[in-house]
PLY file of the C-alpha trace (Angstrom):
ply
format ascii 1.0
element vertex 157
property float x
property float y
property float z
element edge 156
property int vertex1
property int vertex2
end_header
-32.44 -1.59 -24.92
-35.18 -1.93 -22.45
-32.98 -3.34 -19.81
-30.50 -0.45 -20.37
-33.37 2.09 -20.26
-34.37 0.85 -16.67
-30.93 0.77 -15.53
-30.31 4.43 -16.49
-33.61 5.44 -15.23
-32.91 3.71 -12.00
-29.52 5.45 -11.77
-31.35 8.73 -12.60
-33.79 8.12 -9.56
-31.04 7.26 -7.36
-29.22 10.28 -8.15
-32.35 12.43 -7.14
-32.97 10.58 -4.06
-29.37 10.95 -3.03
-29.63 14.71 -3.34
-33.06 14.76 -1.40
-32.33 12.31 1.18
-28.48 13.06 1.64
-29.20 16.80 1.87
-31.93 16.13 4.49
-29.38 14.26 6.42
-26.81 17.09 6.82
-29.44 19.98 6.59
-29.14 21.05 10.30
-25.33 22.10 9.40
-26.88 24.05 6.55
-25.22 21.71 3.91
-26.68 20.13 0.59
-25.08 16.99 -1.08
-23.19 19.42 -3.41
-21.58 21.28 -0.50
-20.85 17.69 1.28
-18.95 16.67 -2.03
-16.88 19.89 -1.90
-16.15 19.71 1.81
-15.21 15.88 0.99
-13.00 16.75 -1.82
-11.24 19.47 0.34
-10.81 17.22 3.26
-8.24 14.84 1.70
-4.92 15.11 3.09
-3.39 15.48 -0.46
-5.34 19.08 -1.13
-4.83 20.81 2.35
-2.90 23.46 0.61
-5.86 24.09 -1.60
-7.42 23.15 -4.93
-7.85 25.36 -8.06
-11.31 25.86 -9.04
-10.55 24.05 -12.47
-9.02 21.00 -10.47
-11.84 20.94 -8.05
-14.39 21.16 -10.81
-12.63 18.25 -12.72
-12.68 16.07 -9.60
-16.31 16.67 -8.94
-17.03 16.58 -12.61
-19.26 19.45 -12.79
-19.02 22.74 -14.79
-16.91 25.66 -13.52
-20.01 27.72 -13.81
-22.20 25.54 -11.50
-19.02 25.22 -9.01
-18.48 28.88 -8.87
-21.98 29.73 -7.59
-21.73 26.85 -5.02
-18.13 28.06 -3.71
-19.56 31.45 -3.70
-22.31 30.26 -1.13
-19.96 28.26 0.77
-17.68 31.25 1.17
-20.55 33.26 2.20
-21.30 30.73 4.84
-17.69 30.74 5.97
-17.03 26.93 5.14
-14.37 27.71 2.31
-12.18 30.59 1.34
-10.73 31.46 -1.88
-7.25 33.06 -2.37
-5.09 33.67 -5.56
-2.47 30.62 -5.91
0.94 32.18 -5.11
2.25 29.86 -7.81
-0.15 31.27 -10.54
-1.80 34.57 -9.80
-4.36 33.77 -12.55
-5.53 30.77 -10.57
-7.56 30.73 -7.50
-7.38 28.17 -4.60
-10.18 26.92 -2.53
-9.50 25.73 0.86
-11.72 24.67 3.82
-11.83 27.16 6.80
-11.40 26.31 10.36
-15.39 26.60 10.55
-15.73 24.37 7.52
-13.41 21.81 9.12
-15.60 21.69 12.35
-18.89 21.48 10.06
-17.30 18.53 8.19
-15.42 16.73 10.84
-17.55 17.13 13.99
-20.95 17.88 12.84
-21.42 16.25 9.42
-19.37 13.16 9.63
-21.38 11.49 12.31
-24.80 12.11 10.03
-23.08 11.15 6.77
-22.04 7.84 8.49
-25.47 7.25 9.78
-26.85 8.01 6.21
-24.64 5.38 4.72
-25.66 2.80 7.27
-29.27 3.53 6.70
-28.71 3.30 2.73
-26.32 0.46 2.71
-26.71 -1.38 5.92
-28.31 -4.52 4.21
-25.67 -4.44 1.62
-22.84 -7.08 2.05
-19.13 -6.33 1.41
-19.75 -8.25 -1.89
-22.67 -6.29 -2.90
-20.70 -3.05 -2.39
-17.72 -4.17 -3.99
-19.58 -5.25 -7.26
-21.77 -2.10 -7.29
-18.50 -0.05 -7.00
-17.10 -2.05 -9.62
-19.98 -1.36 -12.07
-20.64 2.15 -11.27
-16.61 2.92 -11.92
-17.16 0.90 -14.90
-19.86 3.14 -16.32
-18.01 6.19 -15.26
-14.96 5.45 -17.23
-17.16 4.82 -20.25
-19.01 8.10 -19.89
-15.67 9.86 -19.41
-14.34 8.52 -22.69
-17.53 9.71 -24.52
-17.02 12.96 -22.63
-13.65 13.52 -24.11
-14.82 12.46 -27.47
-17.43 15.28 -27.32
-16.07 18.46 -29.15
-15.94 21.21 -26.38
-17.79 23.59 -28.75
-20.91 21.31 -28.42
-21.01 21.78 -24.83
-20.69 25.52 -24.85
-23.61 25.52 -27.37
-25.96 24.20 -24.86
0 1
1 2
2 3
3 4
4 5
5 6
6 7
7 8
8 9
9 10
10 11
11 12
12 13
13 14
14 15
15 16
16 17
17 18
18 19
19 20
20 21
21 22
22 23
23 24
24 25
25 26
26 27
27 28
28 29
29 30
30 31
31 32
32 33
33 34
34 35
35 36
36 37
37 38
38 39
39 40
40 41
41 42
42 43
43 44
44 45
45 46
46 47
47 48
48 49
49 50
50 51
51 52
52 53
53 54
54 55
55 56
56 57
57 58
58 59
59 60
60 61
61 62
62 63
63 64
64 65
65 66
66 67
67 68
68 69
69 70
70 71
71 72
72 73
73 74
74 75
75 76
76 77
77 78
78 79
79 80
80 81
81 82
82 83
83 84
84 85
85 86
86 87
87 88
88 89
89 90
90 91
91 92
92 93
93 94
94 95
95 96
96 97
97 98
98 99
99 100
100 101
101 102
102 103
103 104
104 105
105 106
106 107
107 108
108 109
109 110
110 111
111 112
112 113
113 114
114 115
115 116
116 117
117 118
118 119
119 120
120 121
121 122
122 123
123 124
124 125
125 126
126 127
127 128
128 129
129 130
130 131
131 132
132 133
133 134
134 135
135 136
136 137
137 138
138 139
139 140
140 141
141 142
142 143
143 144
144 145
145 146
146 147
147 148
148 149
149 150
150 151
151 152
152 153
153 154
154 155
155 156
C-alpha cells in the first residue's frame, strides 16, 4: 500500500509539473498544456474535417463541461472554430483554424520538441518504452474502473 501511495503521489506531482512547466514552454504562443492537447488532437490527419465536442472530450478524457470552456477560449483566440456538423445538426464540430495551424505547427512544435528533450533527454529508448507501457496499463485499468462507475455517481459530484 505504501508503494502504491508513493507511485500515485509521484504521478500526481508529475501531472502538476507537466501543467506548470509545459504551459511555461508554450506561454509565448498564448497556450496552456490543455490547449496544447486540444491542438495536438485536432492536428491528426484523421480528424482534419473536425471532431465533435463529445469525441474530443472522450479522446482527451475530460468532461464536456471543462472542454466547453476551454474550446470557447480557444475560439475567442482564433485557434479553433465550432460549426454545426452537416451530418448531424445537433452535433458541433471543432476544427483548427489557419491561425491555430500556424501556432501549432510553426510556433509551438519547436518549443514542445525542446521541452520533451529537456524532460526526457536522459531517458533511453528502453526507459521510454517501459514507461509508456506501464502508463498505458494504468490508464486501461482506470478506464475499466471508470466504465464500472454508474453515471449517476459522477453527476452527483
